[in-house]
C-alpha positions in Angstrom: 0.0 0.0 0.0 2.8 2.2 0.8 4.6 1.7 -2.6 1.1 2.3 -4.3 0.7 5.8 -2.5 4.4 6.7 -3.1 4.0 5.7 -6.8 1.0 7.8 -7.2 2.6 10.6 -5.7 5.4 10.4 -8.1 2.9 10.2 -10.9 1.2 13.3 -9.7 4.3 15.2 -9.3 5.2 14.5 -12.9 1.7 15.0 -14.3 1.2 18.3 -12.4 4.0 20.2 -14.0 2.9 23.3 -16.0 4.1 21.8 -19.4 2.4 18.2 -18.8 -0.9 19.9 -17.4 -0.8 22.0 -20.7 -0.2 19.0 -23.0 -2.8 17.0 -21.1 -5.3 19.8 -21.7 -4.3 20.1 -25.3 -4.7 16.4 -25.9 -8.2 16.3 -24.3 -9.2 19.4 -26.4 -8.1 18.0 -29.6 -9.5 14.5 -28.6 -12.9 16.2 -28.0 -12.7 18.1 -31.2 -12.0 15.2 -33.4 -14.7 12.9 -31.5 -17.3 15.8 -32.1 -16.4 16.0 -35.9 -17.6 12.9 -37.7 -15.0 11.4 -40.1 -12.1 12.7 -38.0 -11.2 10.0 -35.5 -8.3 9.6 -33.0 -6.5 7.0 -35.1 -6.1 9.5 -38.0 -5.4 12.4 -35.6 -2.7 10.6 -33.6 -1.1 9.4 -36.8 -1.0 12.8 -38.2 0.4 14.2 -34.8 3.1 11.6 -34.5 5.8 13.8 -36.2 5.0 16.6 -33.6 6.0 14.2 -30.6 9.6 14.3 -31.8 9.9 17.8 -30.3 8.4 16.6 -27.0 9.8 14.7 -24.1 8.5 11.0 -24.0 6.3 11.6 -20.9 4.6 14.7 -22.3 4.1 13.3 -25.7 2.3 10.3 -24.4 0.2 12.3 -22.0 -1.0 14.4 -25.1 -1.7 11.3 -27.2 -3.4 9.6 -24.5 -5.6 12.7 -23.9 -6.6 12.6 -27.6 -7.7 8.9 -27.4 -9.9 9.0 -24.4 -11.0 12.7 -25.1 -12.4 11.2 -28.4 -14.7 9.1 -26.4 -16.4 12.0 -24.8 -16.6 13.9 -28.0 -18.0 10.9 -29.9 -21.0 11.0 -27.5 -21.8 14.6 -28.3 -22.0 13.9 -31.9 -24.0 10.6 -31.3 -26.6 12.4 -29.1 -27.0 15.7 -31.1 -26.5 14.4 -34.8 -27.2 10.7 -34.6 -23.8 10.0 -36.2 -21.3 8.3 -33.9 -18.1 10.4 -33.9 -16.4 7.1 -32.8 -17.3 3.4 -33.2 -17.7 3.1 -29.5 -20.5 5.7 -29.6 -22.7 3.6 -31.8 -24.9 2.4 -29.0 -25.0 5.7 -27.4 -26.7 7.1 -30.6 -29.6 4.7 -30.4 -31.2 6.2 -27.1 -29.1 9.4 -26.8 -30.5 10.9 -30.0 -34.0 9.8 -28.9 -33.6 11.6 -25.7 -32.3 14.7 -27.7 -35.5 14.6 -29.8 -37.6 14.3 -26.7 -36.0 17.4 -25.4 -33.6 15.8 -23.0 -30.4 16.4 -24.9 -28.8 18.1 -21.9 -29.7 15.2 -19.6 -28.1 12.7 -22.1 -25.0 14.9 -22.4 -24.8 15.3 -18.7 -25.1 11.5 -17.9 -22.7 10.7 -20.6 -20.0 13.1 -19.1 -20.6 12.0 -15.4 -20.6 8.3 -16.4 -17.4 8.8 -18.3 -15.7 10.8 -15.5 -16.6 7.9 -13.0 -15.5 5.2 -15.3 -12.3 6.9 -16.2 -11.5 7.4 -12.5 -12.2 3.7 -11.6 -10.2 2.7 -14.7 -7.2 4.8 -13.7 -7.3 3.1 -10.3 -7.3 -0.3 -11.9 -4.4 0.6 -14.1 -2.4 1.8 -11.1 -3.2 -1.2 -9.1 -2.4 -3.7 -11.8 0.5 -2.1 -13.3 3.1 -3.4 -10.7 1.8 -7.1 -10.6 1.5 -7.3 -14.4 5.0 -5.9 -14.8 6.5 -8.4 -12.4 4.6 -11.1 -14.4 6.0 -9.8 -17.5 9.6 -10.1 -16.3 9.1 -13.9 -16.3 8.6 -13.9 -20.0 11.7 -15.1 -22.1 11.7 -14.9 -26.0 9.6 -18.0 -26.4 6.8 -16.8 -24.2 6.9 -13.4 -25.8 6.5 -14.8 -29.2 3.5 -17.0 -27.9 2.0 -13.9 -26.3 2.1 -12.0 -29.5 0.7 -14.8 -31.5 -2.1 -15.1 -29.0 -2.9 -11.4 -29.1 -2.9 -11.4 -33.0 -5.4 -14.3 -32.8 -7.6 -12.5 -30.4 -7.4 -9.4 -32.7 -8.6 -11.6 -35.5 -11.5 -13.1 -33.5 -12.6 -9.7 -32.2 -12.3 -7.8 -35.6 -15.4 -6.8 -37.5 -16.2 -8.6 -40.7 -14.7 -11.7 -42.3 -12.2 -13.8 -40.3 -10.3 -14.4 -43.6 -10.0 -10.7 -44.3 -8.7 -10.1 -40.8 -6.1 -12.7 -41.0 -5.0 -11.5 -44.4 -4.6 -8.0 -43.0 -2.5 -9.4 -40.1 -0.3 -11.2 -42.5 0.2 -8.2 -44.8 1.1 -6.0 -41.8 3.8 -8.5 -40.7 5.1 -8.8 -44.3 5.4 -5.0 -44.6 7.4 -4.8 -41.4 9.9 -7.2 -42.9 10.6 -4.7 -45.8 14.3 -3.3 -45.5 17.5 -4.7 -44.0 17.4 -8.2 -42.5 18.2 -7.6 -38.8 21.1 -10.2 -38.6 22.5 -10.4 -42.1 21.9 -6.8 -43.2 20.8 -7.9 -46.7 17.8 -6.2 -48.3 14.6 -7.9 -48.7 11.4 -6.8 -50.2 12.9 -3.3 -51.3 12.6 -3.9 -55.3 15.8 -2.0 -55.3 14.2 1.2 -54.3 16.3 3.4 -52.1 13.5 4.7 -50.3 12.7 1.3 -48.9 16.2 0.4 -48.0 15.7 1.3 -44.3 12.3 -0.3 -44.2 8.8 1.5 -44.1 8.5 4.1 -41.4 5.5 3.5 -39.2 4.5 7.1 -39.3 4.3 6.9 -43.1 2.2 3.8 -43.0 -0.1 5.1 -40.3 -0.5 8.6 -41.6 -1.2 7.1 -45.1 -3.7 4.3 -44.2 -5.4 6.2 -41.5 -4.8 9.9 -42.1 -5.0 10.2 -46.0 -7.3 7.2 -46.3 -9.8 8.7 -43.9 -9.8 11.8 -46.0 -10.5 10.0 -49.2 -13.2 8.1 -47.5 -15.0 11.1 -46.2 -14.7 13.1 -49.6 -16.2 10.0 -51.5 -18.9 9.3 -48.8 -20.0 12.6 -47.2 -22.3 12.3 -44.2 -25.5 14.1 -43.9 -25.8 16.0 -40.4 -29.1 16.5 -38.9 -28.2 18.6 -35.9 -30.9 18.7 -33.2 -32.5 22.3 -33.3 -34.3 22.3 -30.0 -32.8 23.7 -26.9 -30.2 21.6 -25.0 -31.9 21.9 -21.6 -30.4 21.3 -18.3 -27.0 19.4 -18.2 -26.8 18.2 -14.7 -29.2 15.4 -13.7 -31.3 15.6 -10.4 -30.2 13.5 -7.4 -33.0 11.1 -8.2 -31.8 10.7 -11.8 -28.1 10.4 -10.7 -29.1 7.6 -8.2 -31.1 5.6 -10.7 -28.3 5.7 -13.2 -25.3 5.0 -10.9 -25.8 1.3 -11.1 -25.6 1.2 -15.0 -22.6 3.4 -14.8 -20.8 0.9 -12.4 -21.8 -2.0 -14.4 -20.7 -0.4 -17.7 -17.4 0.6 -16.0 -16.9 -3.2 -14.9 -17.5 -4.5 -18.3 -15.6 -1.9 -20.3 -12.6 -2.5 -18.0 -12.5 -6.1 -18.5 -13.2 -6.0 -22.3 -10.9 -3.0 -23.0 -8.0 -5.2 -22.2 -8.8 -7.8 -25.0 -6.8 -7.3 -28.3 -9.0 -6.2 -31.4 -12.2 -4.6 -30.8 -12.4 -5.3 -27.1 -13.0 -1.6 -26.4 -16.0 -1.5 -28.9 -17.6 -4.7 -27.4 -17.9 -3.0 -24.0 -20.7 -0.5 -24.9 -22.7 -3.3 -26.8 -22.3 -5.7 -23.8 -23.5 -2.8 -21.5 -26.5 -2.0 -23.5 -27.5 -5.8 -23.7 -27.0 -6.2 -20.0 -29.0 -3.1 -19.1 -31.8 -4.1 -21.3 -31.9 -7.6 -20.1 -32.2 -6.6 -16.4 -34.4 -3.4 -16.9 -37.9 -3.5 -15.4 -39.0 -1.6 -18.6 -37.0 -3.1 -21.5 -39.7 -1.5 -24.0 -38.0 1.9 -23.2 -34.7 0.9 -24.8 -34.6 2.3 -28.1 -37.0 5.2 -27.2 -34.6 7.3 -25.1 -33.8 5.2 -22.0 -31.2 7.0 -19.8 -29.6 3.8 -18.7 -28.9 3.0 -22.2 -26.7 6.2 -22.5 -25.1 6.1 -19.0 -23.9 2.3 -19.1 -22.5 2.2 -22.8 -20.8 5.6 -22.3 -19.1 4.5 -19.1 -18.1 1.2 -20.6 -16.4 2.9 -23.8 -14.4 5.4 -21.5 -13.3 2.6 -19.1 -12.4 0.4 -22.1 -10.4 3.1 -23.7 -8.2 3.5 -20.6 -7.7 -0.2 -19.6 -6.5 -0.8 -23.1 -3.2 0.9 -21.9 -2.7 -2.0 -19.4 -1.3 -4.6 -21.8 0.6 -1.8 -23.7 2.5 -0.4 -20.7 3.1 -3.7 -18.9 3.5 -6.3 -21.6 4.2 -4.2 -24.8 1.3 -5.6 -26.5 -0.9 -3.2 -28.2 -4.6 -4.3 -28.0 -5.9 -2.0 -30.9 -5.0 0.4 -33.5 -4.6 3.5 -31.3 -2.4 1.5 -28.9 -0.3 0.4 -32.1 0.2 4.1 -32.9 1.2 4.7 -29.1 3.8 1.9 -29.5 5.0 3.9 -32.7 5.3 7.1 -30.6 7.3 5.3 -27.8 9.7 3.8 -30.3 10.3 7.2 -31.9 11.3 8.3 -28.5 13.6 5.3 -28.1 11.4 3.7 -25.5 10.8 -0.1 -25.9 7.3 -0.9 -24.5 7.0 -3.7 -22.2 7.7 -4.8 -18.5 10.9 -2.7 -18.4 9.2 0.6 -18.8 7.9 0.7 -15.2 11.4 -0.2 -13.9 13.4 2.0 -16.2 11.1 5.0 -16.5 8.9 4.9 -13.6 8.1 8.7 -14.2 6.8 8.0 -17.6 4.4 5.1 -16.4 3.2 6.8 -13.4 2.9 10.2 -14.8 0.9 8.9 -17.7 -1.3 7.1 -15.1 -1.9 10.3 -13.0 -2.5 12.3 -16.1 -5.5 10.1 -17.0 -7.3 11.1 -13.8 -6.4 14.9 -14.5 -7.6 14.5 -18.0 -10.9 13.1 -17.1 -11.5 16.0 -14.8 -10.6 18.3 -17.7 -13.0 16.7 -20.1 -16.0 17.2 -17.8 -15.0 20.9 -17.7 -14.3 21.1 -21.5 -17.4 19.3 -22.7 -20.4 20.5 -20.6 -19.8 24.3 -20.7 -18.7 24.3 -24.4 -21.6 22.4 -25.7 -22.8 25.5 -27.8 -19.2 25.7 -29.4 -19.2 21.9 -30.4 -22.9 22.3 -31.8 -21.7 25.1 -34.1 -18.6 23.1 -35.2 -20.9 20.2 -36.3 -22.2 22.5 -38.8 -18.8 23.0 -40.5 -18.6 21.3 -43.9 -15.9 18.7 -44.2 -14.7 20.2 -47.5 -13.4 23.2 -45.5 -11.4 21.0 -43.2 -9.8 18.4 -45.4 -7.3 20.8 -47.2 -5.8 21.9 -43.8 -5.6 18.4 -42.7 -3.7 17.4 -46.0 -1.3 20.3 -45.5 -0.5 19.5 -41.9 0.1 15.8 -43.0 2.5 16.8 -45.7 4.5 19.0 -43.4 4.7 16.4 -40.6 6.0 13.8 -43.0 8.5 15.9 -44.8 9.8 17.2 -41.4 10.8 13.6 -40.4 13.1 12.7 -43.1 13.3 15.7 -45.5 12.5 13.2 -48.2 9.6 14.0 -50.7 9.5 10.2 -51.6 8.1 9.5 -48.0 5.2 11.9 -48.6 4.5 10.2 -51.9 4.7 6.8 -50.2 2.1 7.8 -47.7 -0.1 9.2 -50.4 0.2 5.8 -51.9 -0.8 4.1 -48.6 -3.7 6.7 -48.5 -5.1 5.0 -51.6 -4.5 1.5 -50.2 -6.5 2.6 -47.0 -9.3 3.9 -49.1 -9.3 0.6 -51.1 -9.5 -1.3 -48.0 -12.4 0.6 -46.9 -14.3 0.1 -50.1 -13.5 -3.6 -50.2 -14.7 -4.0 -46.4 -11.2 -4.8 -45.1 -10.4 -3.4 -41.6 -7.2 -1.5 -41.3 -6.6 -2.0 -37.7 -5.3 -5.5 -37.9 -2.8 -4.3 -40.5 -1.4 -1.8 -38.1 -1.1 -4.3 -35.4 0.6 -6.8 -37.6 3.0 -4.1 -38.8 3.9 -3.0 -35.2 4.4 -6.4 -33.9 6.0 -7.9 -37.1 9.6 -6.9 -36.3 9.3 -7.9 -32.6 7.6 -11.1 -33.6 10.6 -11.9 -35.9 13.1 -10.9 -33.2 11.6 -13.2 -30.4 11.3 -16.1 -32.9 14.9 -16.0 -33.8 16.0 -15.4 -30.3 14.1 -18.4 -29.0 15.4 -20.6 -31.8 19.0 -19.5 -31.3 18.6 -20.4 -27.5 17.2 -23.8 -28.2 19.6 -24.6 -31.1 16.8 -24.5 -33.7 14.4 -26.6 -31.8 10.7 -25.4 -32.6 9.3 -27.6 -29.7 10.8 -24.7 -27.4 7.4 -23.0 -27.9 5.4 -25.7 -26.3 8.3 -27.0 -23.7 7.6 -23.9 -21.6 4.2 -24.2 -19.7 3.6 -20.5 -20.1 4.4 -20.4 -23.8 2.3 -23.6 -24.3 -0.7 -22.1 -22.4 -0.6 -18.8 -24.5 -0.5 -20.9 -27.7 -3.3 -23.1 -26.5 -5.4 -20.1 -25.7 -4.9 -18.7 -29.1 -5.7 -22.0 -30.8 -8.9 -22.5 -28.8 -10.1 -18.9 -29.5 -9.5 -19.4 -33.3 -11.5 -22.7 -33.2 -14.3 -21.2 -31.5 -14.2 -18.3 -33.8 -14.7 -20.3 -36.9 -17.6 -22.3 -35.7 -21.0 -21.2 -37.4 -22.7 -20.2 -34.3 -19.9 -17.8 -33.1 -19.6 -16.4 -36.6 -23.4 -15.5 -36.5 -22.9 -14.0 -33.0 -19.9 -11.9 -34.2 -22.1 -10.6 -37.1 -25.0 -9.8 -34.6 -22.5 -7.9 -32.3 -20.9 -5.6 -35.0 -23.8 -5.0 -37.5 -24.4 -1.7 -35.9 -20.7 -0.8 -35.9 
């Protein structure tokens, strides 16, 4: 307990410096903005801002990027409630009853419950991260190369199982991502592979180039080709703060949503997206008036909103303790850490305790900021919702190009990112999900490194991956999950869960 308190004290001393408070506020503000504006998500935004992090210290840059991620969850609920367009995939469920409440003159109540639920969920999730950080890190130190390889295989399998759409498409995206990570010089022999004798590929494909192309430029192409009609609620927002009775009635859904989101957020793939769906299903099943769901039930807003914010924050647990990114945003965070020369994994908390605990403490500060940013500025967000996307994308393109060129001073990298942009748009049109591609790319190099290390240690014996009990258990979990996923009944359930998303 003493260590826990002293570690939180260290975190607060780092997070409460003037620079880190300002970066936390900036991240939360940008996150809210990109969550409010449909078509500009946190994945694309973080990809675009990766070059900016080069000028910041590691702790400050991660605090800002984390604020963008969980801030987008807040902003996504505003768009879902007022416009019936989820600013984020995790806000899909919120739109069902939240927009109905807005049409019934209860927009303020829906926004208030979403903000309060998100704050409570974020606070509890931050405590969970702080409590589990130490034990999970100590567990991570038990991992050797074989165990790490098996852990990453299990993570990629779970990412496939929880991905939307076809399993075959998800697996193909993982494989393509891993293959792209192999482009460049071999890590042992130094020989070129997959470069096609192109000079710009000799050092491999930069993660920033891939991420900014597939997610940044790809998102722009997608939104220009398929513009969304926005039907902003014209009636008065109404009171934002719920009465004591309304708060008491919705506190149980908030706590249940927080618990579900915290658990599911750790899972690779779409675990954070599953949280709101699971919360909505639970609340409807145990409600005394299930007929109200779909017609403006407050519990259908409070529960899912708590779940998505809790899931967004607990997804940092496997990243910070084991070095395993559970979703596309966390994959970008791995990229940001590697740009700063930090290898994510169990060594982070030992070698850079100020980074780990400073990031954890900043999450609570950020959640408090988001309540202050969101509720008083509702009028401003409503006005921004009316800004046409055609006025936004030129600035986004310009910022992307400047950021890319500033990294390497090589125009070829900008062209390569543009090429990946067309790839990202093609993936969208062909109904391929880009998130498994990013996970495969980020883990590909590490996967190859651990595979080679394990085989060198075992004199080339492939049985080394099943001789270790922990490694064998992780591989068994992956195989079982894949077998269950390909069963007809489970495939139908996956389609039912993600048909709204």
